C-alpha positions in Angstrom: 102.2 168.0 35.9 99.8 165.3 37.1 100.2 164.0 40.8 101.4 160.4 41.0 99.2 158.1 43.2 100.2 154.7 43.9 97.1 152.4 44.7 97.8 149.6 47.0 94.9 147.0 47.2 95.2 144.7 50.2 93.4 141.7 48.5 95.3 139.5 46.1 92.1 137.8 44.9 91.5 138.3 41.1 87.7 139.1 41.8 88.7 141.4 44.7 85.8 143.7 45.7 88.3 146.2 47.0 90.1 146.4 43.7 86.7 147.1 42.0 86.3 149.8 44.6 89.8 151.2 43.7 89.2 151.2 40.1 85.7 153.0 40.6 87.4 155.5 42.8 90.1 156.1 40.1 87.3 156.9 37.6 86.1 159.7 39.9 89.4 161.3 40.1 90.5 164.5 38.2 92.8 164.2 35.2 95.4 166.1 37.4 96.2 162.7 39.0 97.9 159.7 37.4 97.2 156.3 39.2 99.5 153.3 39.1 98.5 150.1 41.0 101.1 148.3 43.0 101.7 144.5 42.2 101.7 142.6 45.5 101.4 138.9 44.2 105.1 138.4 43.4 106.3 140.0 46.8 107.9 137.4 49.0 107.1 137.3 52.7 109.4 139.8 54.5 112.6 138.1 56.0 115.0 140.5 57.7 117.8 138.3 56.4 117.1 139.9 53.0 117.6 143.5 54.1 121.3 143.7 52.6 120.1 142.3 49.3 116.4 143.1 48.9 114.3 140.9 46.3 113.6 142.7 43.0 109.9 143.0 43.9 110.8 144.8 47.0 113.1 147.3 45.2 110.3 147.8 42.7 107.8 148.4 45.4 110.1 150.9 47.1 110.8 152.9 43.8 107.0 153.1 43.2 106.3 154.5 46.7 109.3 157.0 46.6 108.1 158.2 43.1 104.5 158.7 44.3 103.1 162.0 45.6 100.3 160.0 47.5 99.4 156.5 48.3 95.8 155.3 48.5 95.1 152.2 50.5 92.3 150.2 49.6 91.9 147.2 52.1 89.6 144.5 52.9 89.2 143.2 56.6 90.6 139.9 57.4 89.9 138.7 60.9 89.3 142.1 62.3 92.6 143.4 60.8 94.5 144.0 57.6 95.6 141.3 55.3 98.9 139.7 55.6 99.8 140.8 52.0 99.3 144.5 53.0 101.4 144.1 56.2 104.0 142.5 54.0 104.0 145.6 51.7 104.5 147.8 54.8 107.3 145.8 56.1 109.2 145.6 53.0 108.8 149.2 52.1 110.3 150.2 55.8 113.4 148.2 55.5 116.2 148.2 55.8 116.2 150.2 59.0 116.7 153.8 58.4 115.7 153.4 54.6 111.9 153.5 54.9 110.1 154.5 51.7 107.0 155.6 53.8 108.2 158.5 55.5 106.2 161.8 54.7 104.1 160.5 52.1 100.5 161.6 51.8 98.1 158.6 52.3 94.5 157.7 52.6 92.6 154.6 53.5 89.4 153.1 52.4 87.8 149.6 52.0 84.9 147.7 51.6 83.5 144.4 53.0 80.2 142.6 52.9 80.0 142.9 56.7 77.9 145.9 58.3 80.8 147.7 59.7 82.8 147.8 56.4 86.4 147.7 57.0 86.6 149.8 60.3 88.8 147.8 62.2 91.2 147.1 59.5 91.3 150.8 58.8 92.1 151.6 62.4 94.8 149.1 62.6 96.3 150.3 59.2 96.1 153.9 60.4 98.2 153.1 63.5 100.8 151.1 61.4 101.0 153.9 58.9 101.5 156.7 61.4 104.2 154.9 63.0 105.9 154.7 59.5 105.6 158.5 59.0 102.8 158.4 56.4 100.6 161.4 56.7 97.3 159.7 56.7 94.3 161.8 55.6 92.2 162.3 58.9 88.7 162.9 57.4 86.4 161.7 55.8 86.3 158.2 57.0 84.8 155.8 54.7 83.6 152.3 55.9 81.7 150.9 52.9 79.6 147.9 53.0 79.7 146.0 49.7 76.4 145.3 48.4 74.6 145.2 45.0 74.7 148.5 43.2 78.2 149.8 45.0 79.9 149.0 41.7 78.0 149.0 38.4 78.4 146.4 35.7 80.8 148.6 33.9 83.0 149.1 37.0 81.8 152.7 37.9 80.7 153.7 41.4 76.9 153.1 41.7 74.4 156.1 41.9 73.6 155.5 45.5 77.3 155.9 46.6 78.7 158.3 44.1 78.2 161.6 45.9 79.8 160.1 49.1 82.7 158.7 47.4 83.4 161.6 45.0 83.5 163.6 48.3 86.0 161.3 49.6 88.1 161.3 46.5 88.0 165.1 46.5 89.3 165.2 50.0 92.0 162.9 49.1 93.0 165.2 46.1 93.3 168.1 48.4 95.1 166.1 50.9 97.9 165.1 48.4 98.0 168.7 47.2 98.5 170.0 50.8 101.1 167.4 51.9 103.0 166.4 48.8 
């Protein structure tokens, strides 16, 4: 049976370079993994007043996380941290108190940015937040990817210059999910 992986892309942009990276990574994965992308665009801003009657989008998200063997976070870096849309996902799925969907999930973080340090600070912040939620985040390898021409080919694949490195990352994620799930 295929392992279920939920992909959460922190960017809502239709032309997101992180969504392109996520799609390229999925193409590197073995057939033993089934990927589903979480929809974040219809998730309202988290409000504690809604805990007793969560919005349908939050219920859907929580069910996706709970059905997943692992979660792959692909995030941009906004203002030296994670995007609000990604924090919103984490907040919704961790509520109501005592009913978090995150605890014990296998997770991995990767991201790309045009800047020279990729998404290093966003990933550091995300790792801290996820560990507080009980997500078992893959410790290595780190992957702070600078987005530049050739990273993703015209047909959506990982470019030749980065393929071996990102295949190693994906292989490590597969092993991590097998170990934790």
